[in-house]
Every structure is written in structure tokens, then in C-alpha cells.
C-alpha positions as CSV (number, residue, x, y, z in Angstrom):
1,M,0.0,0.0,0.0
2,N,1.1,3.6,-0.6
3,G,1.6,5.6,2.5
4,A,0.2,9.1,3.0
5,Q,2.7,11.9,2.4
6,E,3.7,14.1,5.3
7,S,4.4,17.1,3.2
8,G,1.9,19.4,1.6
9,F,-1.5,20.7,2.9
10,R,-5.1,19.9,2.7
11,L,-8.1,22.1,2.1
12,A,-11.4,22.3,4.0
13,T,-14.6,24.2,4.1
14,F,-15.5,25.2,7.7
15,K,-18.1,27.4,9.4
16,S,-16.8,30.5,11.3
17,A,-18.9,33.5,12.5
18,G,-21.9,31.7,11.1
19,K,-20.7,31.5,7.5
20,P,-18.7,29.0,5.4
21,Q,-15.0,29.8,4.8
22,V,-12.2,28.0,3.0
23,G,-9.3,26.8,5.1
24,M,-5.8,25.5,4.6
25,V,-5.1,22.5,6.9
26,E,-1.6,21.5,8.0
27,K,-1.6,18.5,10.3
28,E,-4.3,19.4,12.9
29,R,-4.2,23.2,12.3
30,I,-6.3,25.3,10.0
31,I,-6.1,28.9,8.7
32,E,-8.6,30.8,6.6
33,I,-7.3,31.0,3.0
34,N,-7.5,34.8,2.6
35,H,-5.7,35.3,5.9
36,A,-3.0,32.9,4.6
37,F,-2.6,34.9,1.4
38,S,-2.2,38.1,3.4
39,F,1.4,37.0,4.2
40,L,2.5,36.8,0.6
41,S,4.7,39.5,-0.9
42,D,3.0,42.6,-2.4
43,E,4.0,41.4,-5.9
44,E,2.5,38.0,-5.3
45,K,-0.7,39.5,-3.9
46,K,-1.0,41.7,-7.0
47,N,-0.7,38.6,-9.3
48,L,-3.3,36.8,-7.2
49,E,-5.7,39.8,-7.1
50,P,-8.0,38.8,-10.0
51,A,-9.0,35.6,-8.1
52,M,-9.5,37.3,-4.7
53,P,-11.1,37.1,-2.3
54,I,-11.7,33.4,-2.0
55,V,-15.2,33.0,-0.6
56,S,-15.9,29.4,-1.3
57,M,-14.2,26.2,-2.4
58,E,-16.1,26.4,-5.6
59,G,-14.6,29.8,-6.3
60,L,-11.2,28.5,-5.4
61,L,-11.6,25.6,-7.8
62,E,-12.7,27.9,-10.6
63,N,-9.3,29.5,-10.4
64,W,-7.4,26.4,-9.4
65,E,-4.5,26.5,-11.8
66,K,-3.8,30.2,-11.0
67,V,-4.3,30.0,-7.3
68,F,-2.6,26.6,-6.5
69,P,1.0,27.9,-6.8
70,F,0.2,30.7,-4.4
71,L,-1.4,28.2,-2.0
72,C,1.9,26.4,-2.0
73,K,3.9,29.6,-1.4
74,A,1.7,30.6,1.5
75,A,1.8,27.1,3.0
76,N,5.6,27.0,2.8
77,L,5.8,30.5,4.5
78,L,3.3,29.7,7.2
79,T,4.6,26.3,8.2
80,R,8.3,27.1,8.1
81,T,8.3,30.4,9.9
82,P,8.0,29.8,13.7
83,Q,6.6,33.2,14.5
84,K,3.7,32.6,12.2
85,R,2.5,29.4,14.0
86,A,0.3,31.4,16.5
87,I,-2.1,32.4,13.7
88,W,-3.3,28.9,13.1
89,R,-6.4,27.4,14.8
90,N,-6.9,23.8,15.9
91,V,-9.1,21.9,13.5
92,G,-11.1,20.6,16.4
93,E,-12.2,24.2,17.2
94,V,-14.1,24.7,13.9
95,I,-17.2,23.1,12.4
96,L,-16.2,21.2,9.2
97,L,-18.6,21.2,6.2
98,A,-18.2,19.1,3.1
99,P,-15.1,20.4,1.2
100,V,-17.3,21.2,-1.8
101,T,-20.8,22.0,-0.5
102,T,-22.5,22.9,-3.9
103,P,-20.9,21.0,-6.7
104,G,-22.3,21.6,-10.2
105,K,-22.7,17.8,-10.4
106,M,-21.7,14.8,-8.5
107,I,-21.4,11.6,-10.6
108,N,-21.0,8.2,-8.9
109,T,-19.7,5.0,-10.3
110,G,-21.5,1.7,-9.7
111,L,-20.0,-1.8,-9.8
112,N,-16.4,-0.6,-10.3
113,F,-14.6,-3.0,-8.0
114,H,-13.8,-6.7,-8.7
115,D,-14.3,-7.7,-5.0
116,H,-17.6,-6.0,-4.7
117,A,-18.8,-7.7,-7.9
118,R,-17.7,-11.0,-6.5
119,E,-19.6,-10.5,-3.2
120,M,-22.7,-9.8,-5.3
121,D,-22.2,-13.0,-7.4
122,I,-21.7,-10.8,-10.6
123,D,-19.3,-12.1,-13.2
124,V,-17.1,-9.4,-14.6
125,P,-15.5,-10.2,-18.0
126,S,-11.8,-9.7,-18.4
127,S,-12.4,-7.0,-21.1
128,G,-15.3,-4.9,-22.4
129,F,-17.0,-4.4,-19.0
130,Q,-18.4,-1.0,-18.3
131,P,-19.4,0.3,-14.8
132,N,-22.6,2.2,-14.2
133,F,-22.6,5.9,-13.8
134,F,-25.4,8.0,-12.2
135,F,-26.0,11.5,-10.8
136,K,-25.8,11.2,-7.0
137,G,-27.8,14.2,-5.8
138,D,-27.9,17.9,-5.1
139,R,-26.6,20.2,-2.4
140,N,-29.1,18.8,0.1
141,C,-27.7,15.3,-0.5
142,I,-24.2,16.3,0.4
143,I,-23.1,16.6,4.1
144,G,-19.8,17.0,5.8
145,S,-18.0,15.1,8.5
146,G,-19.8,15.4,11.8
147,Q,-23.2,16.0,10.2
148,K,-26.0,13.5,10.5
149,I,-27.4,10.9,8.1
150,E,-31.2,10.7,8.1
151,L,-32.5,7.2,7.7
152,S,-35.4,6.6,5.3
153,S,-36.0,2.9,6.2
154,N,-34.5,-0.1,8.0
155,F,-32.4,-1.0,5.0
156,V,-30.0,1.9,4.6
157,D,-26.4,0.8,3.7
158,W,-22.9,2.2,3.5
159,E,-20.5,2.4,0.6
160,A,-17.0,3.7,1.4
161,E,-15.6,5.4,-1.7
162,L,-12.7,7.6,-3.0
163,A,-13.9,10.7,-4.8
164,L,-12.0,13.0,-7.1
165,V,-12.7,16.8,-7.5
166,I,-12.4,18.4,-10.9
167,G,-10.2,21.6,-11.1
168,K,-10.5,22.5,-14.8
169,K,-13.2,22.6,-17.4
170,G,-13.1,19.8,-19.9
171,K,-15.0,17.9,-22.6
172,D,-14.0,14.8,-24.5
173,I,-10.9,14.4,-22.3
174,K,-8.4,11.7,-23.3
175,P,-7.5,9.2,-20.5
176,E,-3.8,10.3,-20.7
177,D,-4.8,13.9,-20.2
178,A,-7.3,13.2,-17.4
179,P,-4.9,13.8,-14.4
180,D,-4.5,17.4,-15.6
181,Y,-8.2,18.0,-14.8
182,I,-8.1,16.6,-11.2
183,A,-7.7,19.1,-8.4
184,G,-7.6,16.6,-5.6
185,Y,-9.3,13.8,-3.8
186,T,-11.6,13.3,-0.8
187,C,-13.6,10.6,1.1
188,H,-17.2,9.8,0.2
189,N,-19.9,7.5,1.7
190,D,-22.4,6.6,-1.0
191,I,-25.3,6.0,1.5
192,T,-28.0,3.8,-0.1
193,D,-31.5,2.7,0.8
194,R,-31.6,-0.8,-0.6
195,S,-35.3,-1.2,-0.2
196,L,-35.9,1.9,-2.3
197,M,-33.2,1.1,-4.8
198,I,-34.5,-2.4,-5.7
199,R,-37.9,-2.3,-7.3
200,K,-40.3,-5.2,-6.9
201,D,-39.7,-6.2,-10.6
202,G,-36.0,-6.6,-9.8
203,S,-34.9,-3.4,-11.7
204,L,-32.9,-0.7,-10.0
205,D,-33.9,2.9,-9.0
206,F,-30.6,4.6,-8.2
207,F,-32.3,8.0,-7.9
208,R,-34.8,6.9,-5.2
209,G,-32.3,4.8,-3.4
210,K,-29.2,7.0,-3.5
211,S,-30.0,10.6,-4.1
212,R,-31.9,11.4,-0.9
213,D,-31.1,14.3,1.4
214,T,-28.0,13.6,3.6
215,F,-27.1,10.5,1.6
216,G,-23.8,12.0,0.3
217,P,-21.3,12.4,3.1
218,L,-18.1,14.0,1.8
219,G,-14.8,15.0,3.4
220,P,-13.3,15.9,5.7
221,F,-10.7,17.4,3.5
222,L,-9.8,17.9,-0.1
223,V,-6.2,16.7,-0.7
224,P,-4.5,18.3,-3.8
225,K,-3.3,15.5,-6.1
226,E,0.2,16.8,-5.8
227,F,0.2,15.7,-2.1
228,F,-1.8,12.5,-2.6
229,P,-0.2,9.1,-2.5
230,G,-2.0,8.1,-5.7
231,P,-5.3,6.3,-6.4
232,D,-3.8,2.9,-7.6
233,D,-3.3,1.0,-4.4
234,L,-5.0,2.8,-1.4
235,R,-6.5,1.2,1.6
236,I,-10.1,2.2,2.2
237,R,-12.0,1.2,5.3
238,C,-15.5,1.6,6.7
239,F,-16.4,1.3,10.3
240,V,-19.8,1.1,12.0
241,N,-19.6,1.7,15.8
242,G,-15.9,0.9,15.6
243,E,-16.4,-2.5,13.8
244,V,-14.7,-2.9,10.5
245,M,-17.3,-3.4,7.7
246,Q,-15.1,-2.7,4.7
247,D,-11.4,-3.1,4.2
248,F,-10.4,-3.1,0.6
249,S,-7.9,-1.6,-1.9
250,T,-8.3,0.6,-4.9
251,A,-6.1,-2.0,-6.6
252,Q,-9.5,-3.8,-7.1
253,M,-10.8,-0.9,-9.2
254,I,-12.0,-1.9,-12.7
255,W,-12.0,1.5,-14.3
256,G,-9.4,3.9,-12.9
257,P,-9.9,7.7,-12.5
258,E,-8.6,8.4,-16.0
259,K,-11.0,6.1,-17.8
260,C,-13.9,7.3,-15.7
261,I,-13.1,11.0,-16.5
262,A,-12.7,10.2,-20.2
263,Y,-16.1,8.4,-20.4
264,I,-18.0,10.9,-18.4
265,S,-16.6,13.9,-20.3
266,S,-17.6,12.2,-23.6
267,C,-21.2,12.7,-22.3
268,V,-21.1,16.0,-20.3
269,T,-18.7,18.9,-19.9
270,L,-16.8,18.6,-16.6
271,M,-16.5,21.8,-14.6
272,P,-14.4,23.0,-11.7
273,G,-15.9,21.7,-8.5
274,D,-17.6,18.7,-10.1
275,I,-17.2,15.5,-8.1
276,I,-16.7,11.9,-9.4
277,A,-17.0,9.1,-6.9
278,L,-15.1,6.0,-8.0
279,G,-17.2,3.2,-6.5
280,T,-17.0,0.8,-3.5
281,G,-15.3,-2.5,-2.7
282,A,-16.5,-5.5,-0.8
283,G,-18.2,-5.4,2.6
284,T,-21.4,-3.6,1.9
285,G,-24.3,-4.3,4.3
286,W,-26.7,-5.9,1.9
287,A,-24.1,-8.6,1.0
288,K,-23.6,-9.6,4.6
289,G,-25.4,-12.8,5.7
290,L,-26.8,-13.5,2.3
291,P,-26.1,-17.0,0.9
292,D,-23.9,-17.4,-2.1
293,G,-25.8,-18.1,-5.3
294,E,-28.9,-16.3,-4.1
295,K,-28.0,-12.7,-4.7
296,N,-30.2,-11.9,-7.7
297,L,-32.2,-8.7,-7.0
298,H,-35.5,-10.5,-6.5
299,R,-34.0,-12.9,-3.9
300,I,-32.0,-10.1,-2.1
301,L,-35.1,-8.1,-1.5
302,E,-36.9,-11.1,-0.1
303,L,-33.9,-12.1,2.1
304,M,-33.5,-8.6,3.4
305,E,-37.2,-8.5,4.5
306,Q,-36.5,-11.8,6.3
307,G,-33.7,-10.3,8.3
308,G,-30.7,-10.9,5.9
309,G,-27.9,-8.3,5.5
310,R,-26.8,-5.7,8.0
311,F,-27.9,-2.1,7.9
312,L,-27.6,1.2,9.7
313,R,-29.7,2.0,12.8
314,P,-30.4,5.3,14.7
315,G,-27.4,6.2,16.9
316,D,-24.9,4.3,14.8
317,C,-21.6,6.1,13.9
318,V,-20.3,5.3,10.4
319,V,-16.7,6.2,9.4
320,V,-15.0,6.1,6.0
321,E,-11.2,6.2,6.3
322,I,-8.8,6.5,3.3
323,E,-5.1,6.7,3.8
324,G,-3.7,10.1,2.8
325,I,-7.0,11.9,3.3
326,G,-8.5,11.2,6.8
327,R,-11.7,10.1,8.4
328,L,-15.2,11.0,7.3
329,E,-17.4,10.4,10.4
330,N,-21.2,10.7,10.5
331,E,-23.8,9.8,13.1
332,V,-27.1,8.2,12.0
333,K,-30.5,9.5,13.1
């Protein structure tokens, strides 16, 4: 497994004085972005001026290529100058929101991990297989770490996922060019109501089952790709009340970020702040306790209603942990 890098910084959206602000995070400390930029030289501030002030992560991402070098300069100045350390706040003193609270679109990837396909008794051919893509939801779907998931039934499930954040407008992007369009990565939990997702006729309704309010936990931080260990062999875990439910690697991914970006951008224009979640691995709740060979959708729904599977309950705490990013933690109500 790749280890998280110690160098670099992360980005966060947090609430201060009753309004959202963008912060630069270094270890367990945070500073508001515009405050960080105030320590740059006059010439640097003049060059940065067209993008200022930064009032949202979405605004930052719209100017990502211009602003990122100045973020690096400010981070270097603030972390290596001892007398500047007093201006940082502890991350625990602020209320974190989703890094991107109002993306133009959030697109999720279904059935994109070999081990998840195996646990669902789905055969994936060695070539020619295409995952499913769907729109996850709107701003009311997305919540940050520390915010609560609202249950819609007794069959609400978790899906720990790595998500990427777009930093540049693009259409018909080639796979080899796709990394240039990624600003960074974050954690995502693709919360799903299986009883609403599976129709009685055995077909799937992703909109009804996955796009509900609070079903899109995201965060806690956005890690710029320059400081990220890479998406090829990362450990992703999901815990419910401290018990490990998922523990898998992105090495099991069928389509990597580049191929997903290329496919999606052949259909729609990707914009700064758009989010693409890359799918989940083995260990989902609806697969637990269900006998092998009986996981067709008709049978799953029947077995769930008879007590099969494991699902979230009020008071549960669900955590998604991805090395190099952090822990996305949400209580269930």
C-alpha cells in the first residue's frame, strides 16, 4: 500500500462566524485562506488579485490553476516560519462542512470494484466491462463530516468510496490527459436505501435509493493531487460503531480515474468543483449474511425482508477512512 505523504497541505470548508469559509489545513491546524494569502509579498498578492477574495471552495476551484502555486507559497511560508504558527487554529475548534458544498454535479460509479462484484455474485468479463454511472444528488444530499445521516427505512447501507474533485473545465478528455483535470481527492460515503433502490420487478432505481437528502457524506478534506499518495493501491476502510465493515484496496478498481473521466466527459462537460466518486469495494451491508448463489435482486429483497444483511440504525456512527485523506465520520439518526 502507498503511504500518506507528510508534506503538503489539505483544504477544508468550515463554518466560522456563522458562514462558510475555506481553510488550509496543516496536520491538525487550520487557517482561513484569505488570511494565509495576506502573508504573501506585495507582488504575489497583486498577481493573485483577480481571483481574490476566495469566498468558497467552488470559487477557489474555478481559479485552481492560477491559485494553487500561491497556496503552495503561502503554506511554505506559514509552516516554516516559527513566529507565524500562532495564527493557526486547531481543526477541532471549527465546524467542518463538506469540502465542496455545492458542486455543479456529483457523478457516482457503480460496480467498479472486482471484489464488490464477487460478493454480489456478478461475473465481470476480463475485457469490455463498463461500470454504471449516475448522478448522486444535489446540495441537500451532500453533508460534511460530523453531520447526521437521516434514515429513510431499516435498509440503509454504507459504501466507502474515493472521490475526485475536478479543477478545470473539460469535454472529451483523453485518458492520458485526465490527471491534468483533477484538483484533488476526498472521502465519500455513498449512502443507499436498498429497499428503495431495488424495485419489486427486480430493476434498480438509483435516484430513489441513493439521491436522498443527507445520503452523500463528503470530506473531511480535499487533498490536492500533488500531495496525494495516488489512487492505484490505497487502503479504504469503513467502520460502524468501531467495527470494520469494509477493508479493501483501490487495486481492485475496474476503471481507474482516468478512464472514468474520459467516459463521463464524452457525455457531459466537466466543470471545476464537479465530483466523481469511483465506486466501492467488498463489505457492503446488503451482502452480509446472504447466501452465495442467491444474490439476484428479487432474492436479495426477499432475504432482506426476512432479516438478511446488515444495515444502519439510529445512533450508529459510520466512518470512512482513506489513507492520505483522513476520516469521514457521521452519526445516523
